[in-house]
C-alpha positions in Angstrom: -47.0 -10.0 16.6 -44.6 -6.9 17.0 -46.1 -5.2 13.9 -49.6 -5.3 15.5 -48.4 -4.2 18.9 -46.4 -1.4 17.4 -49.4 -0.2 15.4 -51.6 -0.3 18.5 -49.1 1.8 20.5 -48.1 4.2 17.6 -44.5 2.9 17.3 -43.0 3.1 13.8 -40.3 0.7 12.5 -37.6 2.8 13.9 -38.9 2.7 17.4 -40.2 6.2 17.5 -43.6 7.1 18.8 -45.7 8.5 16.0 -49.1 8.0 17.7 -51.9 10.5 18.3 -53.5 9.5 21.5 -52.2 9.5 25.1 -54.0 6.1 25.5 -51.3 4.6 23.3 -48.6 5.5 25.8 -50.6 4.5 28.9 -49.4 0.9 29.1 -46.6 0.9 26.6 -44.2 -0.3 29.3 -45.8 -3.7 29.1 -44.2 -4.3 25.7 -41.5 -1.6 25.4 -38.6 0.0 27.3 -37.9 3.6 26.5 -34.4 4.0 25.3 -32.3 7.2 24.8 -33.6 9.6 22.3 -37.2 8.8 22.9 -36.9 5.4 21.1 -38.9 2.4 22.3 -37.3 -1.0 22.3 -39.3 -4.3 22.6 -39.1 -6.1 25.9 -38.3 -9.4 24.2 -35.7 -12.1 24.0 -35.9 -13.9 20.7 -34.7 -17.6 20.8 -34.3 -20.2 18.2 -32.1 -23.1 17.3 -31.0 -21.7 14.0 -29.5 -18.3 13.3 -31.3 -18.1 9.9 -34.7 -17.5 11.6 -33.1 -14.6 13.5 -31.8 -13.1 10.3 -35.2 -13.1 8.8 -36.6 -11.2 11.8 -33.7 -8.7 11.7 -34.3 -8.1 8.0 -38.0 -7.7 8.4 -39.8 -4.3 8.6 -39.5 -4.1 12.4 -36.1 -5.9 12.8 -34.2 -2.8 13.6 -36.2 -2.0 16.8 -34.7 -5.0 18.6 -31.5 -4.8 20.6 -28.8 -7.1 19.0 -28.1 -8.9 22.2 -31.7 -10.0 22.6 -31.2 -12.5 19.7 -30.2 -15.9 21.1 -29.7 -18.9 18.9 -28.1 -22.4 19.1 -24.7 -23.2 17.7 
């Protein structure tokens, strides 16, 4: 999901805007918050019962754009 949304809005895996159209930024606040340094962070809380699933998201191509405190898992 986040790979598609990031591509549509011109956001690369580091959270930096790399797009070429002002339309990409028009409604970016629906999915992203702008952080310091011009980085965009997904507006998401990821929840699962096992931490292994969260580890696979973190190690994926877009895993570094999420804030670490937005991962919630059962113990």
